Backbone of each chain as nested JSON, in Angstrom:
{
  "chains": [
    {"id": "A", "residues": [
      {"number": 1, "name": "UNK", "atoms": {"N": [100.227, 235.772, 83.129], "CA": [101.572, 236.033, 82.651], "C": [102.356, 236.814, 83.67]}},
      {"number": 2, "name": "UNK", "atoms": {"N": [101.716, 237.802, 84.292], "CA": [102.492, 238.653, 85.181], "C": [102.831, 237.958, 86.488]}},
      {"number": 3, "name": "UNK", "atoms": {"N": [102.373, 236.729, 86.682], "CA": [102.723, 236.009, 87.895], "C": [104.199, 235.682, 87.96]}},
      {"number": 4, "name": "UNK", "atoms": {"N": [104.868, 235.545, 86.799], "CA": [106.308, 235.25, 86.785], "C": [107.099, 236.197, 87.641]}},
      {"number": 5, "name": "UNK", "atoms": {"N": [106.856, 237.483, 87.395], "CA": [107.793, 238.488, 87.88], "C": [107.502, 238.898, 89.302]}},
      {"number": 6, "name": "UNK", "atoms": {"N": [106.367, 238.468, 89.823], "CA": [105.998, 238.933, 91.147], "C": [106.367, 237.883, 92.178]}},
      {"number": 7, "name": "UNK", "atoms": {"N": [106.56, 238.292, 93.416], "CA": [106.752, 237.267, 94.45], "C": [105.476, 236.446, 94.561]}},
      {"number": 8, "name": "UNK", "atoms": {"N": [105.572, 235.194, 94.988], "CA": [104.344, 234.394, 95.089], "C": [103.417, 234.986, 96.132]}},
      {"number": 9, "name": "UNK", "atoms": {"N": [102.127, 234.796, 95.936], "CA": [101.141, 235.29, 96.891], "C": [101.063, 234.297, 98.035]}},
      {"number": 10, "name": "UNK", "atoms": {"N": [101.384, 234.729, 99.209], "CA": [101.304, 233.829, 100.355], "C": [99.992, 234.083, 101.067]}},
      {"number": 11, "name": "UNK", "atoms": {"N": [99.306, 233.021, 101.341], "CA": [97.983, 233.191, 101.895], "C": [97.924, 232.468, 103.221]}},
      {"number": 12, "name": "UNK", "atoms": {"N": [97.537, 233.147, 104.264], "CA": [97.308, 232.418, 105.503], "C": [95.825, 232.493, 105.797]}},
      {"number": 13, "name": "UNK", "atoms": {"N": [95.275, 231.389, 106.152], "CA": [93.828, 231.265, 106.253], "C": [93.505, 230.906, 107.685]}},
      {"number": 14, "name": "UNK", "atoms": {"N": [92.847, 231.797, 108.362], "CA": [92.569, 231.541, 109.767], "C": [91.083, 231.356, 109.963]}},
      {"number": 15, "name": "UNK", "atoms": {"N": [90.694, 230.307, 110.649], "CA": [89.305, 230.206, 111.073], "C": [89.298, 230.118, 112.582]}},
      {"number": 16, "name": "UNK", "atoms": {"N": [88.163, 230.411, 113.157], "CA": [88.072, 230.449, 114.6], "C": [88.454, 229.1, 115.184]}},
      {"number": 17, "name": "UNK", "atoms": {"N": [88.07, 228.017, 114.53], "CA": [88.289, 226.722, 115.145], "C": [89.738, 226.309, 115.163]}},
      {"number": 18, "name": "UNK", "atoms": {"N": [90.451, 226.552, 114.076], "CA": [91.751, 225.904, 114.015], "C": [92.932, 226.856, 114.061]}},
      {"number": 19, "name": "UNK", "atoms": {"N": [92.722, 228.119, 114.348], "CA": [93.87, 229.015, 114.274], "C": [94.316, 229.046, 112.832]}},
      {"number": 20, "name": "UNK", "atoms": {"N": [95.578, 228.993, 112.575], "CA": [96.018, 229.051, 111.19], "C": [95.837, 227.675, 110.57]}},
      {"number": 21, "name": "UNK", "atoms": {"N": [94.907, 227.595, 109.628], "CA": [94.67, 226.308, 108.989], "C": [95.76, 226.026, 107.986]}},
      {"number": 22, "name": "UNK", "atoms": {"N": [96.12, 227.029, 107.261], "CA": [97.022, 226.803, 106.16], "C": [97.833, 228.055, 105.939]}},
      {"number": 23, "name": "UNK", "atoms": {"N": [99.033, 227.903, 105.57], "CA": [99.802, 229.083, 105.208], "C": [100.684, 228.623, 104.072]}},
      {"number": 24, "name": "UNK", "atoms": {"N": [100.322, 228.972, 102.864], "CA": [101.154, 228.488, 101.777], "C": [101.106, 229.437, 100.61]}},
      {"number": 25, "name": "UNK", "atoms": {"N": [101.913, 229.158, 99.644], "CA": [102.025, 230.036, 98.495], "C": [101.092, 229.572, 97.402]}},
      {"number": 26, "name": "UNK", "atoms": {"N": [100.333, 230.508, 96.897], "CA": [99.378, 230.161, 95.859], "C": [99.512, 231.158, 94.729]}},
      {"number": 27, "name": "UNK", "atoms": {"N": [98.85, 230.841, 93.64], "CA": [98.889, 231.748, 92.5], "C": [97.806, 232.809, 92.593]}},
      {"number": 28, "name": "UNK", "atoms": {"N": [96.63, 232.403, 93.015], "CA": [95.525, 233.363, 93.048], "C": [94.449, 232.867, 93.996]}},
      {"number": 29, "name": "UNK", "atoms": {"N": [93.745, 233.823, 94.599], "CA": [92.58, 233.471, 95.412], "C": [91.435, 234.322, 94.913]}},
      {"number": 30, "name": "UNK", "atoms": {"N": [90.262, 233.72, 94.79], "CA": [89.085, 234.523, 94.444], "C": [88.194, 234.542, 95.677]}},
      {"number": 31, "name": "UNK", "atoms": {"N": [87.899, 235.727, 96.158], "CA": [87.167, 235.846, 97.42], "C": [85.809, 236.494, 97.185]}},
      {"number": 32, "name": "UNK", "atoms": {"N": [84.815, 236.103, 97.992], "CA": [83.468, 236.661, 97.817], "C": [83.298, 237.97, 98.582]}},
      {"number": 33, "name": "UNK", "atoms": {"N": [83.83, 239.056, 98.045], "CA": [83.707, 240.329, 98.741], "C": [82.281, 240.862, 98.613]}},
      {"number": 34, "name": "UNK", "atoms": {"N": [81.91, 241.78, 99.498], "CA": [80.566, 242.339, 99.429], "C": [80.346, 243.061, 98.114]}},
      {"number": 35, "name": "UNK", "atoms": {"N": [81.418, 243.51, 97.487], "CA": [81.298, 244.193, 96.194], "C": [81.334, 243.23, 95.026]}},
      {"number": 36, "name": "UNK", "atoms": {"N": [81.393, 241.918, 95.302], "CA": [81.437, 240.934, 94.226], "C": [82.649, 240.034, 94.358]}},
      {"number": 37, "name": "UNK", "atoms": {"N": [82.762, 239.061, 93.463], "CA": [83.904, 238.157, 93.487], "C": [85.154, 238.959, 93.155]}},
      {"number": 38, "name": "UNK", "atoms": {"N": [86.16, 238.834, 93.998], "CA": [87.369, 239.629, 93.804], "C": [88.553, 238.694, 93.632]}},
      {"number": 39, "name": "UNK", "atoms": {"N": [89.296, 238.863, 92.58], "CA": [90.488, 238.037, 92.36], "C": [91.683, 238.693, 93.019]}},
      {"number": 40, "name": "UNK", "atoms": {"N": [92.437, 237.915, 93.779], "CA": [93.609, 238.454, 94.471], "C": [94.829, 237.77, 93.912]}},
      {"number": 41, "name": "UNK", "atoms": {"N": [95.709, 238.529, 93.311], "CA": [96.929, 238.003, 92.701], "C": [98.124, 238.643, 93.381]}},
      {"number": 42, "name": "UNK", "atoms": {"N": [99.321, 238.065, 93.174], "CA": [100.504, 238.722, 93.732], "C": [100.599, 240.143, 93.206]}},
      {"number": 43, "name": "UNK", "atoms": {"N": [101.002, 241.049, 94.077], "CA": [101.108, 242.436, 93.653], "C": [99.807, 243.192, 93.786]}},
      {"number": 44, "name": "UNK", "atoms": {"N": [98.778, 242.549, 94.33], "CA": [97.504, 243.245, 94.527], "C": [97.727, 244.411, 95.476]}},
      {"number": 45, "name": "UNK", "atoms": {"N": [96.997, 245.491, 95.243], "CA": [97.113, 246.653, 96.106], "C": [96.632, 246.261, 97.502]}},
      {"number": 46, "name": "UNK", "atoms": {"N": [97.222, 246.848, 98.521], "CA": [96.832, 246.529, 99.893], "C": [95.369, 246.903, 100.081]}},
      {"number": 47, "name": "UNK", "atoms": {"N": [94.595, 245.963, 100.586], "CA": [93.141, 246.139, 100.642], "C": [92.609, 245.42, 101.859]}},
      {"number": 48, "name": "UNK", "atoms": {"N": [91.521, 245.92, 102.392], "CA": [90.747, 245.151, 103.367], "C": [89.371, 244.992, 102.756]}},
      {"number": 49, "name": "UNK", "atoms": {"N": [88.89, 243.775, 102.676], "CA": [87.563, 243.581, 102.101], "C": [86.744, 242.697, 103.027]}},
      {"number": 50, "name": "UNK", "atoms": {"N": [85.475, 243.066, 103.188], "CA": [84.576, 242.224, 103.957], "C": [83.918, 241.234, 103.024]}},
      {"number": 51, "name": "UNK", "atoms": {"N": [83.683, 240.009, 103.526], "CA": [83.04, 238.999, 102.698], "C": [81.541, 239.033, 102.873]}},
      {"number": 52, "name": "UNK", "atoms": {"N": [80.832, 238.638, 101.805], "CA": [79.468, 238.16, 102.01], "C": [79.553, 236.647, 101.896]}},
      {"number": 53, "name": "UNK", "atoms": {"N": [78.569, 235.922, 102.397], "CA": [78.664, 234.459, 102.334], "C": [78.833, 234.021, 100.888]}},
      {"number": 54, "name": "UNK", "atoms": {"N": [79.799, 233.168, 100.606], "CA": [80.031, 232.794, 99.221], "C": [81.208, 231.861, 99.096]}},
      {"number": 55, "name": "UNK", "atoms": {"N": [81.619, 231.681, 97.857], "CA": [82.642, 230.688, 97.546], "C": [84.005, 231.351, 97.454]}},
      {"number": 56, "name": "UNK", "atoms": {"N": [84.952, 230.726, 98.123], "CA": [86.332, 231.176, 98.084], "C": [87.088, 230.151, 97.273]}},
      {"number": 57, "name": "UNK", "atoms": {"N": [87.799, 230.552, 96.22], "CA": [88.551, 229.522, 95.503], "C": [90.022, 229.856, 95.476]}},
      {"number": 58, "name": "UNK", "atoms": {"N": [90.813, 228.826, 95.736], "CA": [92.265, 228.953, 95.845], "C": [92.876, 228.265, 94.637]}},
      {"number": 59, "name": "UNK", "atoms": {"N": [93.664, 228.995, 93.869], "CA": [94.237, 228.452, 92.645], "C": [95.736, 228.28, 92.79]}},
      {"number": 60, "name": "UNK", "atoms": {"N": [96.169, 227.012, 92.606], "CA": [97.599, 226.73, 92.663], "C": [97.963, 225.976, 91.419]}},
      {"number": 61, "name": "UNK", "atoms": {"N": [98.663, 226.586, 90.515], "CA": [98.978, 225.883, 89.267], "C": [97.678, 225.541, 88.59]}},
      {"number": 62, "name": "UNK", "atoms": {"N": [97.466, 224.269, 88.306], "CA": [96.227, 223.914, 87.622], "C": [95.166, 223.424, 88.602]}},
      {"number": 63, "name": "UNK", "atoms": {"N": [95.464, 223.464, 89.91], "CA": [94.482, 222.959, 90.875], "C": [93.713, 224.092, 91.497]}},
      {"number": 64, "name": "UNK", "atoms": {"N": [92.418, 223.855, 91.684], "CA": [91.586, 224.839, 92.362], "C": [90.88, 224.15, 93.503]}},
      {"number": 65, "name": "UNK", "atoms": {"N": [90.952, 224.741, 94.681], "CA": [90.197, 224.198, 95.809], "C": [89.165, 225.229, 96.196]}},
      {"number": 66, "name": "UNK", "atoms": {"N": [87.932, 224.782, 96.358], "CA": [86.868, 225.742, 96.674], "C": [86.32, 225.496, 98.061]}},
      {"number": 67, "name": "UNK", "atoms": {"N": [86.034, 226.598, 98.748], "CA": [85.443, 226.532, 100.07], "C": [84.245, 227.46, 100.089]}},
      {"number": 68, "name": "UNK", "atoms": {"N": [83.269, 227.123, 100.936], "CA": [82.195, 228.083, 101.173], "C": [82.529, 228.792, 102.477]}},
      {"number": 69, "name": "UNK", "atoms": {"N": [82.581, 230.117, 102.445], "CA": [82.856, 230.851, 103.679], "C": [81.593, 231.543, 104.154]}},
      {"number": 70, "name": "UNK", "atoms": {"N": [81.399, 231.547, 105.487], "CA": [80.143, 232.065, 106.019], "C": [80.158, 233.586, 106.037]}},
      {"number": 71, "name": "UNK", "atoms": {"N": [81.289, 234.177, 106.324], "CA": [81.432, 235.641, 106.373], "C": [82.886, 235.839, 106.744]}},
      {"number": 72, "name": "UNK", "atoms": {"N": [83.341, 237.062, 106.856], "CA": [84.733, 237.246, 107.254], "C": [85.381, 238.385, 106.504]}},
      {"number": 73, "name": "UNK", "atoms": {"N": [86.705, 238.359, 106.491], "CA": [87.462, 239.445, 105.883], "C": [88.678, 238.902, 105.173]}},
      {"number": 74, "name": "UNK", "atoms": {"N": [89.171, 239.668, 104.216], "CA": [90.507, 239.41, 103.698], "C": [91.321, 240.684, 103.885]}},
      {"number": 75, "name": "UNK", "atoms": {"N": [92.523, 240.5, 104.401], "CA": [93.464, 241.605, 104.527], "C": [94.579, 241.339, 103.538]}},
      {"number": 76, "name": "UNK", "atoms": {"N": [94.681, 242.161, 102.52], "CA": [95.751, 241.977, 101.542], "C": [96.826, 242.986, 101.873]}},
      {"number": 77, "name": "UNK", "atoms": {"N": [98.047, 242.469, 102.1], "CA": [99.144, 243.345, 102.468], "C": [99.965, 243.697, 101.251]}},
      {"number": 78, "name": "UNK", "atoms": {"N": [100.78, 244.751, 101.399], "CA": [101.514, 245.246, 100.24], "C": [102.573, 244.263, 99.761]}},
      {"number": 79, "name": "UNK", "atoms": {"N": [102.974, 243.293, 100.604], "CA": [104.024, 242.358, 100.193], "C": [103.458, 241.06, 99.628]}},
      {"number": 80, "name": "UNK", "atoms": {"N": [102.224, 241.114, 99.115], "CA": [101.585, 239.936, 98.516], "C": [101.237, 238.846, 99.509]}},
      {"number": 81, "name": "UNK", "atoms": {"N": [101.079, 239.194, 100.767], "CA": [100.509, 238.266, 101.74], "C": [99.028, 238.598, 101.856]}},
      {"number": 82, "name": "UNK", "atoms": {"N": [98.201, 237.584, 101.903], "CA": [96.775, 237.831, 102.111], "C": [96.324, 236.983, 103.286]}},
      {"number": 83, "name": "UNK", "atoms": {"N": [95.659, 237.611, 104.234], "CA": [95.109, 236.874, 105.364], "C": [93.614, 236.749, 105.159]}},
      {"number": 84, "name": "UNK", "atoms": {"N": [93.121, 235.525, 105.203], "CA": [91.694, 235.295, 105.043], "C": [91.169, 234.81, 106.379]}},
      {"number": 85, "name": "UNK", "atoms": {"N": [90.217, 235.548, 106.921], "CA": [89.749, 235.258, 108.267], "C": [88.262, 234.998, 108.21]}},
      {"number": 86, "name": "UNK", "atoms": {"N": [87.865, 233.813, 108.658], "CA": [86.444, 233.463, 108.629], "C": [86.121, 232.667, 109.881]}},
      {"number": 87, "name": "UNK", "atoms": {"N": [84.832, 232.578, 110.196], "CA": [84.426, 231.665, 111.257], "C": [84.309, 230.256, 110.694]}},
      {"number": 88, "name": "UNK", "atoms": {"N": [83.657, 230.142, 109.544], "CA": [83.488, 228.829, 108.931], "C": [83.954, 228.886, 107.487]}},
      {"number": 89, "name": "UNK", "atoms": {"N": [84.813, 227.965, 107.111], "CA": [85.132, 227.802, 105.699], "C": [85.063, 226.31, 105.444]}},
      {"number": 90, "name": "UNK", "atoms": {"N": [84.064, 225.857, 104.696], "CA": [83.908, 224.416, 104.506], "C": [84.183, 224.058, 103.055]}},
      {"number": 91, "name": "UNK", "atoms": {"N": [84.905, 222.945, 102.838], "CA": [85.063, 222.473, 101.465], "C": [83.678, 222.194, 100.884]}},
      {"number": 92, "name": "UNK", "atoms": {"N": [83.486, 222.509, 99.616], "CA": [82.139, 222.453, 99.043], "C": [81.521, 221.069, 99.146]}},
      {"number": 93, "name": "UNK", "atoms": {"N": [82.38, 220.013, 99.11], "CA": [81.774, 218.684, 99.127], "C": [81.238, 218.292, 100.494]}},
      {"number": 94, "name": "UNK", "atoms": {"N": [81.426, 219.129, 101.513], "CA": [80.839, 218.796, 102.809], "C": [79.454, 219.384, 102.989]}},
      {"number": 95, "name": "UNK", "atoms": {"N": [78.97, 220.093, 101.956], "CA": [77.682, 220.749, 102.102], "C": [76.601, 219.845, 101.536]}},
      {"number": 96, "name": "UNK", "atoms": {"N": [75.517, 219.728, 102.277], "CA": [74.394, 218.898, 101.875], "C": [73.399, 219.786, 101.123]}},
      {"number": 97, "name": "UNK", "atoms": {"N": [73.315, 219.599, 99.815], "CA": [72.511, 220.508, 98.998], "C": [71.027, 220.44, 99.349]}},
      {"number": 98, "name": "UNK", "atoms": {"N": [70.562, 219.249, 99.734], "CA": [69.134, 219.131, 100.076], "C": [68.783, 219.965, 101.283]}},
      {"number": 99, "name": "UNK", "atoms": {"N": [69.682, 219.902, 102.291], "CA": [69.437, 220.693, 103.488], "C": [69.414, 222.178, 103.154]}},
      {"number": 100, "name": "UNK", "atoms": {"N": [70.313, 222.595, 102.266], "CA": [70.368, 224.012, 101.895], "C": [69.048, 224.428, 101.268]}},
      {"number": 101, "name": "UNK", "atoms": {"N": [68.557, 223.621, 100.328], "CA": [67.293, 223.945, 99.665], "C": [66.151, 224.019, 100.659]}},
      {"number": 102, "name": "UNK", "atoms": {"N": [66.113, 223.016, 101.528], "CA": [65.003, 222.938, 102.476], "C": [65.01, 224.157, 103.391]}},
      {"number": 103, "name": "UNK", "atoms": {"N": [66.193, 224.497, 103.915], "CA": [66.263, 225.625, 104.837], "C": [65.978, 226.937, 104.12]}},
      {"number": 104, "name": "UNK", "atoms": {"N": [66.395, 227.012, 102.867], "CA": [66.098, 228.228, 102.101], "C": [64.601, 228.414, 101.986]}},
      {"number": 105, "name": "UNK", "atoms": {"N": [63.886, 227.336, 101.668], "CA": [62.426, 227.409, 101.562], "C": [61.816, 227.801, 102.905]}},
      {"number": 106, "name": "UNK", "atoms": {"N": [62.293, 227.159, 103.979], "CA": [61.772, 227.486, 105.306], "C": [61.934, 228.959, 105.626]}},
      {"number": 107, "name": "UNK", "atoms": {"N": [63.137, 229.47, 105.429], "CA": [63.396, 230.856, 105.8], "C": [62.648, 231.823, 104.897]}},
      {"number": 108, "name": "UNK", "atoms": {"N": [62.525, 231.482, 103.617], "CA": [61.777, 232.369, 102.722], "C": [60.329, 232.445, 103.162]}},
      {"number": 109, "name": "UNK", "atoms": {"N": [59.791, 231.292, 103.589], "CA": [58.407, 231.319, 104.075], "C": [58.278, 232.155, 105.328]}},
      {"number": 110, "name": "UNK", "atoms": {"N": [59.264, 232.042, 106.217], "CA": [59.196, 232.84, 107.438], "C": [59.238, 234.322, 107.129]}},
      {"number": 111, "name": "UNK", "atoms": {"N": [59.937, 234.673, 106.061], "CA": [60.057, 236.089, 105.71], "C": [58.736, 236.671, 105.234]}},
      {"number": 112, "name": "UNK", "atoms": {"N": [57.942, 235.853, 104.56], "CA": [56.739, 236.414, 103.933], "C": [55.512, 236.303, 104.812]}}
    ]},
    {"id": "B", "residues": [
      {"number": 1, "name": "UNK", "atoms": {"N": [79.189, 266.364, 112.932], "CA": [79.177, 266.007, 111.505], "C": [78.431, 264.715, 111.317]}},
      {"number": 2, "name": "UNK", "atoms": {"N": [77.724, 264.574, 110.218], "CA": [77.026, 263.312, 109.929], "C": [78.054, 262.248, 109.591]}},
      {"number": 3, "name": "UNK", "atoms": {"N": [77.725, 260.973, 109.835], "CA": [78.685, 259.901, 109.526], "C": [78.762, 259.721, 108.017]}},
      {"number": 4, "name": "UNK", "atoms": {"N": [79.958, 259.3, 107.561], "CA": [80.156, 259.205, 106.12], "C": [79.547, 257.942, 105.532]}},
      {"number": 5, "name": "UNK", "atoms": {"N": [79.679, 256.812, 106.239], "CA": [79.297, 255.535, 105.63], "C": [77.852, 255.208, 105.95]}},
      {"number": 6, "name": "UNK", "atoms": {"N": [77.196, 254.532, 105.05], "CA": [75.853, 254.021, 105.331], "C": [75.978, 252.943, 106.395]}},
      {"number": 7, "name": "UNK", "atoms": {"N": [74.959, 252.837, 107.246], "CA": [75.009, 251.834, 108.297], "C": [74.872, 250.451, 107.665]}},
      {"number": 8, "name": "UNK", "atoms": {"N": [75.738, 249.485, 107.995], "CA": [75.592, 248.141, 107.422], "C": [74.285, 247.51, 107.887]}},
      {"number": 9, "name": "UNK", "atoms": {"N": [73.743, 246.587, 107.047], "CA": [72.395, 246.095, 107.313], "C": [72.297, 245.386, 108.656]}},
      {"number": 10, "name": "UNK", "atoms": {"N": [73.409, 244.721, 109.08], "CA": [73.331, 244.002, 110.337], "C": [73.332, 244.971, 111.515]}},
      {"number": 11, "name": "UNK", "atoms": {"N": [73.985, 246.093, 111.35], "CA": [73.976, 247.086, 112.418], "C": [72.592, 247.73, 112.483]}},
      {"number": 12, "name": "UNK", "atoms": {"N": [71.99, 247.95, 111.305], "CA": [70.641, 248.532, 111.277], "C": [69.634, 247.587, 111.911]}},
      {"number": 13, "name": "UNK", "atoms": {"N": [69.904, 246.282, 111.842], "CA": [69.001, 245.306, 112.445], "C": [69.269, 245.142, 113.926]}},
      {"number": 14, "name": "UNK", "atoms": {"N": [70.183, 245.92, 114.477], "CA": [70.387, 245.896, 115.916], "C": [71.391, 244.866, 116.397]}},
      {"number": 15, "name": "UNK", "atoms": {"N": [72.261, 244.362, 115.52], "CA": [73.246, 243.39, 115.998], "C": [74.652, 243.875, 115.69]}},
      {"number": 16, "name": "UNK", "atoms": {"N": [75.614, 243.251, 116.331], "CA": [77.015, 243.595, 116.065], "C": [77.527, 242.687, 114.953]}},
      {"number": 17, "name": "UNK", "atoms": {"N": [78.722, 242.995, 114.445], "CA": [79.29, 242.147, 113.399], "C": [79.465, 240.713, 113.901]}},
      {"number": 18, "name": "UNK", "atoms": {"N": [79.889, 240.586, 115.148], "CA": [80.13, 239.24, 115.682], "C": [78.849, 238.425, 115.727]}},
      {"number": 19, "name": "UNK", "atoms": {"N": [77.737, 239.041, 116.159], "CA": [76.475, 238.289, 116.179], "C": [76.097, 237.878, 114.759]}},
      {"number": 20, "name": "UNK", "atoms": {"N": [76.215, 238.819, 113.815], "CA": [75.899, 238.504, 112.417], "C": [76.76, 237.354, 111.92]}},
      {"number": 21, "name": "UNK", "atoms": {"N": [78.063, 237.436, 112.179], "CA": [78.983, 236.415, 111.695], "C": [78.689, 235.065, 112.305]}},
      {"number": 22, "name": "UNK", "atoms": {"N": [78.334, 235.048, 113.603], "CA": [78.009, 233.781, 114.241], "C": [76.713, 233.187, 113.709]}},
      {"number": 23, "name": "UNK", "atoms": {"N": [75.749, 234.037, 113.399], "CA": [74.511, 233.533, 112.802], "C": [74.806, 232.908, 111.445]}},
      {"number": 24, "name": "UNK", "atoms": {"N": [75.62, 233.59, 110.638], "CA": [75.984, 233.03, 109.327], "C": [76.668, 231.687, 109.486]}},
      {"number": 25, "name": "UNK", "atoms": {"N": [77.611, 231.616, 110.424], "CA": [78.367, 230.38, 110.611], "C": [77.436, 229.258, 111.029]}},
      {"number": 26, "name": "UNK", "atoms": {"N": [76.469, 229.576, 111.874], "CA": [75.494, 228.599, 112.315], "C": [74.641, 228.069, 111.187]}},
      {"number": 27, "name": "UNK", "atoms": {"N": [74.217, 228.966, 110.312], "CA": [73.428, 228.548, 109.154], "C": [74.229, 227.562, 108.321]}},
      {"number": 28, "name": "UNK", "atoms": {"N": [75.528, 227.852, 108.149], "CA": [76.365, 226.946, 107.364], "C": [76.531, 225.615, 108.081]}},
      {"number": 29, "name": "UNK", "atoms": {"N": [76.777, 225.681, 109.394], "CA": [76.941, 224.425, 110.153], "C": [75.76, 223.516, 110.005]}},
      {"number": 30, "name": "UNK", "atoms": {"N": [74.552, 224.105, 109.979], "CA": [73.357, 223.274, 109.912], "C": [73.098, 222.711, 108.53]}},
      {"number": 31, "name": "UNK", "atoms": {"N": [73.916, 223.087, 107.565], "CA": [73.729, 222.569, 106.211], "C": [74.837, 221.614, 105.809]}},
      {"number": 32, "name": "UNK", "atoms": {"N": [75.582, 221.105, 106.776], "CA": [76.696, 220.229, 106.414], "C": [76.218, 218.793, 106.281]}},
      {"number": 33, "name": "UNK", "atoms": {"N": [77.054, 217.978, 105.653], "CA": [76.778, 216.536, 105.586], "C": [77.14, 215.893, 106.911]}},
      {"number": 34, "name": "UNK", "atoms": {"N": [76.693, 214.641, 107.038], "CA": [76.608, 214.112, 108.399], "C": [77.846, 214.078, 109.288]}},
      {"number": 35, "name": "UNK", "atoms": {"N": [78.906, 213.39, 109.106], "CA": [79.766, 213.416, 110.29], "C": [80.208, 214.831, 110.62]}},
      {"number": 36, "name": "UNK", "atoms": {"N": [80.36, 215.674, 109.602], "CA": [80.84, 217.034, 109.826], "C": [79.819, 217.858, 110.576]}},
      {"number": 37, "name": "UNK", "atoms": {"N": [78.539, 217.63, 110.301], "CA": [77.506, 218.46, 110.913], "C": [77.462, 218.23, 112.417]}},
      {"number": 38, "name": "UNK", "atoms": {"N": [77.384, 216.968, 112.858], "CA": [77.3, 216.746, 114.307], "C": [78.598, 217.169, 114.971]}},
      {"number": 39, "name": "UNK", "atoms": {"N": [79.743, 216.947, 114.311], "CA": [81.01, 217.417, 114.884], "C": [80.972, 218.915, 115.095]}},
      {"number": 40, "name": "UNK", "atoms": {"N": [80.58, 219.644, 114.061], "CA": [80.615, 221.106, 114.149], "C": [79.624, 221.595, 115.201]}},
      {"number": 41, "name": "UNK", "atoms": {"N": [78.425, 221.039, 115.226], "CA": [77.428, 221.526, 116.186], "C": [77.837, 221.192, 117.616]}},
      {"number": 42, "name": "UNK", "atoms": {"N": [78.39, 219.986, 117.813], "CA": [78.761, 219.66, 119.193], "C": [79.952, 220.481, 119.643]}},
      {"number": 43, "name": "UNK", "atoms": {"N": [80.806, 220.883, 118.721], "CA": [81.956, 221.698, 119.08], "C": [81.513, 223.068, 119.576]}},
      {"number": 44, "name": "UNK", "atoms": {"N": [80.357, 223.52, 119.127], "CA": [79.92, 224.873, 119.478], "C": [79.078, 224.918, 120.738]}},
      {"number": 45, "name": "UNK", "atoms": {"N": [78.826, 223.774, 121.356], "CA": [78.022, 223.812, 122.587], "C": [78.869, 224.425, 123.696]}},
      {"number": 46, "name": "UNK", "atoms": {"N": [78.198, 225.21, 124.549], "CA": [78.909, 225.752, 125.708], "C": [78.179, 225.354, 126.974]}},
      {"number": 47, "name": "UNK", "atoms": {"N": [78.94, 225.163, 128.003], "CA": [78.389, 224.742, 129.282], "C": [79.11, 225.56, 130.33]}},
      {"number": 48, "name": "UNK", "atoms": {"N": [78.369, 226.395, 131.042], "CA": [79.085, 227.254, 131.981], "C": [78.208, 227.62, 133.158]}},
      {"number": 49, "name": "UNK", "atoms": {"N": [78.848, 228.168, 134.151], "CA": [78.174, 228.552, 135.377], "C": [78.339, 230.054, 135.548]}},
      {"number": 50, "name": "UNK", "atoms": {"N": [77.242, 230.723, 135.881], "CA": [77.261, 232.184, 136.045], "C": [76.845, 232.517, 137.451]}},
      {"number": 51, "name": "UNK", "atoms": {"N": [77.562, 233.441, 138.087], "CA": [76.963, 233.975, 139.304], "C": [77.133, 235.49, 139.316]}},
      {"number": 52, "name": "UNK", "atoms": {"N": [76.068, 236.154, 139.742], "CA": [76.135, 237.614, 139.88], "C": [76.762, 237.95, 141.217]}},
      {"number": 53, "name": "UNK", "atoms": {"N": [77.48, 239.048, 141.237], "CA": [78.111, 239.485, 142.481], "C": [77.393, 240.712, 143.003]}},
      {"number": 54, "name": "UNK", "atoms": {"N": [77.032, 240.733, 144.282], "CA": [76.495, 241.95, 144.911], "C": [77.245, 242.146, 146.225]}},
      {"number": 55, "name": "UNK", "atoms": {"N": [77.56, 243.392, 146.517], "CA": [78.262, 243.727, 147.762], "C": [79.528, 242.91, 147.927]}},
      {"number": 56, "name": "UNK", "atoms": {"N": [80.222, 242.641, 146.852], "CA": [81.48, 241.915, 146.971], "C": [81.312, 240.439, 147.217]}},
      {"number": 57, "name": "UNK", "atoms": {"N": [80.095, 239.927, 147.141], "CA": [79.906, 238.488, 147.375], "C": [79.157, 237.856, 146.21]}},
      {"number": 58, "name": "UNK", "atoms": {"N": [79.557, 236.658, 145.839], "CA": [78.834, 235.996, 144.747], "C": [77.511, 235.455, 145.24]}},
      {"number": 59, "name": "UNK", "atoms": {"N": [76.471, 235.597, 144.397], "CA": [75.218, 234.935, 144.697], "C": [75.279, 233.508, 144.182]}},
      {"number": 60, "name": "UNK", "atoms": {"N": [74.169, 232.799, 144.38], "CA": [74.179, 231.391, 143.98], "C": [74.367, 231.271, 142.461]}},
      {"number": 61, "name": "UNK", "atoms": {"N": [75.286, 230.422, 142.018], "CA": [75.537, 230.33, 140.576], "C": [74.452, 229.543, 139.842]}},
      {"number": 62, "name": "UNK", "atoms": {"N": [74.233, 229.904, 138.574], "CA": [73.332, 229.114, 137.732], "C": [74.159, 228.437, 136.649]}},
      {"number": 63, "name": "UNK", "atoms": {"N": [73.759, 227.21, 136.338], "CA": [74.45, 226.446, 135.301], "C": [73.7, 226.605, 133.992]}},
      {"number": 64, "name": "UNK", "atoms": {"N": [74.439, 226.803, 132.901], "CA": [73.762, 226.922, 131.611], "C": [74.435, 226.026, 130.593]}},
      {"number": 65, "name": "UNK", "atoms": {"N": [73.63, 225.382, 129.807], "CA": [74.158, 224.636, 128.671], "C": [73.491, 225.186, 127.434]}},
      {"number": 66, "name": "UNK", "atoms": {"N": [74.257, 225.842, 126.604], "CA": [73.671, 226.464, 125.418], "C": [74.227, 225.831, 124.164]}},
      {"number": 67, "name": "UNK", "atoms": {"N": [73.338, 225.667, 123.187], "CA": [73.819, 225.277, 121.863], "C": [73.604, 226.465, 120.946]}},
      {"number": 68, "name": "UNK", "atoms": {"N": [74.241, 226.464, 119.797], "CA": [74.262, 227.691, 119.015], "C": [72.913, 228.231, 118.553]}},
      {"number": 69, "name": "UNK", "atoms": {"N": [71.884, 227.387, 118.425], "CA": [70.6, 227.972, 118.024], "C": [70.043, 228.835, 119.139]}},
      {"number": 70, "name": "UNK", "atoms": {"N": [69.621, 230.033, 118.804], "CA": [69.047, 230.839, 119.88], "C": [67.539, 230.677, 119.943]}}
    ]}
  ]
}
């Protein structure tokens, strides 16, 4: 409800490969901060948060686009601009679930 | 004075944030579906020549081709 009265949240998303991938106005972004999933809405207090590897979801109206980010930061500015900076942000459908499982098993075995 | 913040786990493991972030990115790259995976991995290959300098002169350069796996 409070989205009406606030300026739209402008999000610029930078990855190492493409410079600014996208810069557009969205309603909300949910980012995988080290302290947990954090929802960023217009009017959010200025914050810097570090990511842990996880899912970033961008909400525009009724559409949600999800990306997996490897690590990175979000800088939320006082004017409702949020900069999301990552090395890798991949749309979820580009991830091969079998490979993820296999590598998880491999690495867990190496750990023990 | 003692430092206020706890040392982050990657710093405690002896790496910088950039090394940690690149390792994470690499793990993700290796889990992609096919055309994207080879594209991403080939994009990260580096090919360069290094030469050490002594007494103001370069020594013989070495060529290196590295891919992201260490």
